VEXDOSE-830069 format. One record per residue (C-alpha): residue number from 0; x, y, z. Coordinates in steps of 0.5 Angstrom, whole numbers, plus 500, padded with zeros to 3 digits. Example, Ala and Ser with C-alpha at 12.3 -4.5 7.8 and 13.67 -1.06 7.14 Angstrom:
REM residues 2
atom nr=0 | x=525 | y=491 | z=516
atom nr=1 | x=527 | y=498 | z=514
This chain:
REM residues 285
atom nr=0 | x=807 | y=394 | z=565
atom nr=1 | x=811 | y=388 | z=562
atom nr=2 | x=808 | y=381 | z=564
atom nr=3 | x=813 | y=376 | z=566
atom nr=4 | x=817 | y=372 | z=561
atom nr=5 | x=815 | y=368 | z=556
atom nr=6 | x=817 | y=363 | z=552
atom nr=7 | x=817 | y=367 | z=544
atom nr=8 | x=820 | y=362 | z=539
atom nr=9 | x=824 | y=357 | z=538
atom nr=10 | x=828 | y=358 | z=533
atom nr=11 | x=830 | y=353 | z=527
atom nr=12 | x=837 | y=354 | z=524
atom nr=13 | x=839 | y=354 | z=518
atom nr=14 | x=844 | y=350 | z=515
atom nr=15 | x=846 | y=347 | z=508
atom nr=16 | x=843 | y=341 | z=506
atom nr=17 | x=838 | y=337 | z=511
atom nr=18 | x=842 | y=332 | z=514
atom nr=19 | x=846 | y=339 | z=517
atom nr=20 | x=840 | y=341 | z=519
atom nr=21 | x=838 | y=334 | z=523
atom nr=22 | x=844 | y=335 | z=526
atom nr=23 | x=842 | y=343 | z=530
atom nr=24 | x=837 | y=343 | z=535
atom nr=25 | x=833 | y=349 | z=536
atom nr=26 | x=835 | y=355 | z=540
atom nr=27 | x=830 | y=358 | z=543
atom nr=28 | x=830 | y=365 | z=547
atom nr=29 | x=824 | y=367 | z=553
atom nr=30 | x=823 | y=374 | z=554
atom nr=31 | x=820 | y=380 | z=551
atom nr=32 | x=824 | y=383 | z=546
atom nr=33 | x=822 | y=391 | z=549
atom nr=34 | x=827 | y=396 | z=552
atom nr=35 | x=829 | y=394 | z=559
atom nr=36 | x=828 | y=386 | z=557
atom nr=37 | x=832 | y=379 | z=559
atom nr=38 | x=831 | y=375 | z=556
atom nr=39 | x=833 | y=368 | z=557
atom nr=40 | x=837 | y=363 | z=552
atom nr=41 | x=838 | y=357 | z=551
atom nr=42 | x=843 | y=352 | z=546
atom nr=43 | x=847 | y=347 | z=545
atom nr=44 | x=853 | y=345 | z=550
atom nr=45 | x=859 | y=348 | z=548
atom nr=46 | x=856 | y=354 | z=544
atom nr=47 | x=860 | y=361 | z=544
atom nr=48 | x=854 | y=366 | z=543
atom nr=49 | x=856 | y=374 | z=542
atom nr=50 | x=850 | y=378 | z=542
atom nr=51 | x=852 | y=385 | z=538
atom nr=52 | x=859 | y=383 | z=537
atom nr=53 | x=860 | y=381 | z=545
atom nr=54 | x=862 | y=376 | z=549
atom nr=55 | x=856 | y=373 | z=553
atom nr=56 | x=858 | y=368 | z=558
atom nr=57 | x=854 | y=360 | z=557
atom nr=58 | x=853 | y=356 | z=563
atom nr=59 | x=854 | y=348 | z=560
atom nr=60 | x=848 | y=346 | z=559
atom nr=61 | x=846 | y=352 | z=555
atom nr=62 | x=843 | y=357 | z=559
atom nr=63 | x=845 | y=364 | z=557
atom nr=64 | x=842 | y=370 | z=558
atom nr=65 | x=843 | y=377 | z=556
atom nr=66 | x=838 | y=384 | z=556
atom nr=67 | x=836 | y=390 | z=553
atom nr=68 | x=838 | y=397 | z=555
atom nr=69 | x=832 | y=402 | z=558
atom nr=70 | x=836 | y=406 | z=551
atom nr=71 | x=838 | y=401 | z=547
atom nr=72 | x=837 | y=401 | z=539
atom nr=73 | x=831 | y=398 | z=534
atom nr=74 | x=836 | y=391 | z=533
atom nr=75 | x=840 | y=388 | z=536
atom nr=76 | x=844 | y=382 | z=533
atom nr=77 | x=845 | y=375 | z=536
atom nr=78 | x=850 | y=370 | z=533
atom nr=79 | x=851 | y=364 | z=535
atom nr=80 | x=857 | y=358 | z=533
atom nr=81 | x=856 | y=351 | z=535
atom nr=82 | x=862 | y=346 | z=537
atom nr=83 | x=862 | y=344 | z=529
atom nr=84 | x=863 | y=350 | z=527
atom nr=85 | x=857 | y=350 | z=525
atom nr=86 | x=851 | y=356 | z=527
atom nr=87 | x=846 | y=362 | z=527
atom nr=88 | x=845 | y=369 | z=526
atom nr=89 | x=838 | y=373 | z=528
atom nr=90 | x=837 | y=380 | z=527
atom nr=91 | x=833 | y=381 | z=534
atom nr=92 | x=827 | y=388 | z=533
atom nr=93 | x=827 | y=391 | z=539
atom nr=94 | x=820 | y=394 | z=541
atom nr=95 | x=821 | y=402 | z=544
atom nr=96 | x=817 | y=403 | z=550
atom nr=97 | x=816 | y=409 | z=552
atom nr=98 | x=818 | y=413 | z=559
atom nr=99 | x=813 | y=416 | z=563
atom nr=100 | x=816 | y=423 | z=568
atom nr=101 | x=816 | y=423 | z=574
atom nr=102 | x=817 | y=429 | z=579
atom nr=103 | x=820 | y=428 | z=586
atom nr=104 | x=819 | y=434 | z=591
atom nr=105 | x=822 | y=436 | z=598
atom nr=106 | x=830 | y=432 | z=596
atom nr=107 | x=835 | y=434 | z=600
atom nr=108 | x=839 | y=439 | z=596
atom nr=109 | x=845 | y=435 | z=598
atom nr=110 | x=842 | y=429 | z=594
atom nr=111 | x=842 | y=434 | z=588
atom nr=112 | x=847 | y=438 | z=587
atom nr=113 | x=852 | y=434 | z=592
atom nr=114 | x=857 | y=439 | z=596
atom nr=115 | x=864 | y=439 | z=594
atom nr=116 | x=866 | y=436 | z=600
atom nr=117 | x=862 | y=431 | z=599
atom nr=118 | x=865 | y=427 | z=592
atom nr=119 | x=871 | y=425 | z=594
atom nr=120 | x=866 | y=420 | z=597
atom nr=121 | x=862 | y=420 | z=592
atom nr=122 | x=868 | y=417 | z=588
atom nr=123 | x=871 | y=412 | z=593
atom nr=124 | x=864 | y=409 | z=592
atom nr=125 | x=863 | y=409 | z=584
atom nr=126 | x=869 | y=405 | z=585
atom nr=127 | x=866 | y=398 | z=589
atom nr=128 | x=860 | y=399 | z=585
atom nr=129 | x=864 | y=400 | z=579
atom nr=130 | x=868 | y=392 | z=582
atom nr=131 | x=862 | y=390 | z=584
atom nr=132 | x=860 | y=390 | z=578
atom nr=133 | x=866 | y=387 | z=574
atom nr=134 | x=865 | y=380 | z=578
atom nr=135 | x=863 | y=374 | z=574
atom nr=136 | x=858 | y=369 | z=578
atom nr=137 | x=857 | y=361 | z=575
atom nr=138 | x=850 | y=360 | z=577
atom nr=139 | x=844 | y=360 | z=573
atom nr=140 | x=839 | y=362 | z=578
atom nr=141 | x=837 | y=367 | z=573
atom nr=142 | x=832 | y=362 | z=568
atom nr=143 | x=827 | y=362 | z=575
atom nr=144 | x=821 | y=366 | z=576
atom nr=145 | x=822 | y=371 | z=581
atom nr=146 | x=819 | y=374 | z=586
atom nr=147 | x=818 | y=380 | z=590
atom nr=148 | x=822 | y=382 | z=595
atom nr=149 | x=817 | y=385 | z=599
atom nr=150 | x=810 | y=389 | z=597
atom nr=151 | x=805 | y=394 | z=597
atom nr=152 | x=803 | y=400 | z=593
atom nr=153 | x=808 | y=401 | z=587
atom nr=154 | x=811 | y=409 | z=587
atom nr=155 | x=816 | y=409 | z=581
atom nr=156 | x=817 | y=405 | z=575
atom nr=157 | x=822 | y=403 | z=571
atom nr=158 | x=825 | y=409 | z=566
atom nr=159 | x=821 | y=414 | z=568
atom nr=160 | x=824 | y=420 | z=567
atom nr=161 | x=826 | y=424 | z=575
atom nr=162 | x=826 | y=432 | z=576
atom nr=163 | x=828 | y=432 | z=584
atom nr=164 | x=827 | y=438 | z=585
atom nr=165 | x=825 | y=442 | z=578
atom nr=166 | x=833 | y=438 | z=576
atom nr=167 | x=831 | y=434 | z=570
atom nr=168 | x=837 | y=428 | z=572
atom nr=169 | x=839 | y=422 | z=569
atom nr=170 | x=832 | y=416 | z=569
atom nr=171 | x=829 | y=411 | z=575
atom nr=172 | x=832 | y=405 | z=575
atom nr=173 | x=828 | y=400 | z=578
atom nr=174 | x=821 | y=399 | z=581
atom nr=175 | x=819 | y=403 | z=588
atom nr=176 | x=815 | y=400 | z=594
atom nr=177 | x=812 | y=404 | z=599
atom nr=178 | x=813 | y=400 | z=605
atom nr=179 | x=814 | y=401 | z=613
atom nr=180 | x=822 | y=402 | z=615
atom nr=181 | x=824 | y=395 | z=618
atom nr=182 | x=820 | y=391 | z=613
atom nr=183 | x=823 | y=386 | z=611
atom nr=184 | x=827 | y=384 | z=605
atom nr=185 | x=828 | y=377 | z=601
atom nr=186 | x=831 | y=375 | z=596
atom nr=187 | x=828 | y=375 | z=589
atom nr=188 | x=832 | y=370 | z=587
atom nr=189 | x=837 | y=366 | z=589
atom nr=190 | x=845 | y=368 | z=587
atom nr=191 | x=851 | y=370 | z=591
atom nr=192 | x=852 | y=379 | z=594
atom nr=193 | x=857 | y=382 | z=590
atom nr=194 | x=856 | y=388 | z=594
atom nr=195 | x=853 | y=390 | z=601
atom nr=196 | x=854 | y=397 | z=604
atom nr=197 | x=850 | y=399 | z=610
atom nr=198 | x=851 | y=406 | z=608
atom nr=199 | x=852 | y=410 | z=600
atom nr=200 | x=851 | y=417 | z=599
atom nr=201 | x=846 | y=417 | z=595
atom nr=202 | x=843 | y=409 | z=595
atom nr=203 | x=844 | y=408 | z=603
atom nr=204 | x=843 | y=401 | z=605
atom nr=205 | x=846 | y=397 | z=598
atom nr=206 | x=846 | y=391 | z=597
atom nr=207 | x=848 | y=388 | z=589
atom nr=208 | x=845 | y=380 | z=588
atom nr=209 | x=848 | y=376 | z=582
atom nr=210 | x=843 | y=371 | z=579
atom nr=211 | x=848 | y=368 | z=575
atom nr=212 | x=853 | y=371 | z=569
atom nr=213 | x=852 | y=378 | z=571
atom nr=214 | x=844 | y=378 | z=572
atom nr=215 | x=843 | y=381 | z=579
atom nr=216 | x=838 | y=385 | z=582
atom nr=217 | x=841 | y=391 | z=586
atom nr=218 | x=837 | y=393 | z=592
atom nr=219 | x=838 | y=400 | z=596
atom nr=220 | x=835 | y=405 | z=602
atom nr=221 | x=835 | y=400 | z=607
atom nr=222 | x=835 | y=401 | z=614
atom nr=223 | x=838 | y=393 | z=616
atom nr=224 | x=843 | y=390 | z=611
atom nr=225 | x=842 | y=383 | z=614
atom nr=226 | x=848 | y=380 | z=609
atom nr=227 | x=855 | y=380 | z=607
atom nr=228 | x=860 | y=380 | z=600
atom nr=229 | x=860 | y=373 | z=598
atom nr=230 | x=855 | y=370 | z=601
atom nr=231 | x=851 | y=365 | z=598
atom nr=232 | x=842 | y=366 | z=599
atom nr=233 | x=837 | y=361 | z=596
atom nr=234 | x=831 | y=365 | z=594
atom nr=235 | x=826 | y=368 | z=599
atom nr=236 | x=831 | y=369 | z=605
atom nr=237 | x=831 | y=374 | z=609
atom nr=238 | x=837 | y=380 | z=608
atom nr=239 | x=835 | y=387 | z=611
atom nr=240 | x=829 | y=391 | z=612
atom nr=241 | x=827 | y=397 | z=608
atom nr=242 | x=829 | y=403 | z=610
atom nr=243 | x=829 | y=412 | z=607
atom nr=244 | x=836 | y=411 | z=607
atom nr=245 | x=840 | y=416 | z=602
atom nr=246 | x=837 | y=419 | z=597
atom nr=247 | x=830 | y=419 | z=599
atom nr=248 | x=824 | y=422 | z=601
atom nr=249 | x=821 | y=416 | z=605
atom nr=250 | x=821 | y=410 | z=607
atom nr=251 | x=820 | y=404 | z=601
atom nr=252 | x=825 | y=399 | z=596
atom nr=253 | x=828 | y=400 | z=590
atom nr=254 | x=829 | y=394 | z=586
atom nr=255 | x=833 | y=395 | z=579
atom nr=256 | x=837 | y=391 | z=576
atom nr=257 | x=842 | y=390 | z=571
atom nr=258 | x=846 | y=385 | z=566
atom nr=259 | x=853 | y=387 | z=565
atom nr=260 | x=852 | y=396 | z=563
atom nr=261 | x=843 | y=393 | z=561
atom nr=262 | x=839 | y=397 | z=565
atom nr=263 | x=833 | y=391 | z=567
atom nr=264 | x=826 | y=392 | z=569
atom nr=265 | x=825 | y=388 | z=575
atom nr=266 | x=816 | y=388 | z=573
atom nr=267 | x=818 | y=383 | z=567
atom nr=268 | x=820 | y=377 | z=572
atom nr=269 | x=817 | y=379 | z=578
atom nr=270 | x=810 | y=380 | z=574
atom nr=271 | x=805 | y=384 | z=578
atom nr=272 | x=805 | y=385 | z=584
atom nr=273 | x=801 | y=381 | z=588
atom nr=274 | x=795 | y=384 | z=592
atom nr=275 | x=798 | y=392 | z=591
atom nr=276 | x=793 | y=396 | z=591
atom nr=277 | x=794 | y=402 | z=585
atom nr=278 | x=801 | y=406 | z=585
atom nr=279 | x=801 | y=410 | z=590
atom nr=280 | x=804 | y=417 | z=590
atom nr=281 | x=809 | y=415 | z=597
atom nr=282 | x=817 | y=416 | z=598
atom nr=283 | x=821 | y=415 | z=591
atom nr=284 | x=828 | y=415 | z=591
């Protein structure tokens, strides 16, 4: 299991002369440089940051974040440019992780191979999710410690290859926690709700909670959704309740995270499940 975000290094920026070097501050990066990880950076206010050629938003205080997808390659390129034109580049080695294979049986076949009459609905819901992903929320809540939205036995882990009713499907982009229907779900960190839907085909009750700069929690299969789009919530505030809606075989919390197009492992931020039993069999999605 990935441990919580920990300070890895302070990168001292090289320059052409000692005088210039003294004027350039350290760049700090926090996080494990591995697939599925969120990295939190601090640079000089006003700096511009690019990861693999794509601009990364930087807060007014110099905080920024980026993530490595489950299937990210072996390296990433980080470039930082300061207001005075100086800067640095960093080649990051991204550690590969091994992924489990998880078989989920007993799902209604309509959720494995959707019937033709549901395809238009699925397409409409995909557009809703795409629009929510495109929103950009200011704030840097992502830099604060996260908590578990609910607690219980972990029944599904991030990155596992899912086989539904014997048919291979896309990986599992989140962690599943078994809990009775109606168990409260709280916000793992403060943020702004960018999507709140009570009845999505695959996800059932679904909430996107943006913690700033696109770092977003995805809560699925909820029996009740207590927040609305555009609402700002605080860490620990109840946002809904555990359920078994959508593509699920039993009541549980599904907590996923993403940064832009990168799927992230929530355990990387929340740490070990408090007072949890060993990973157990149970409801999944």
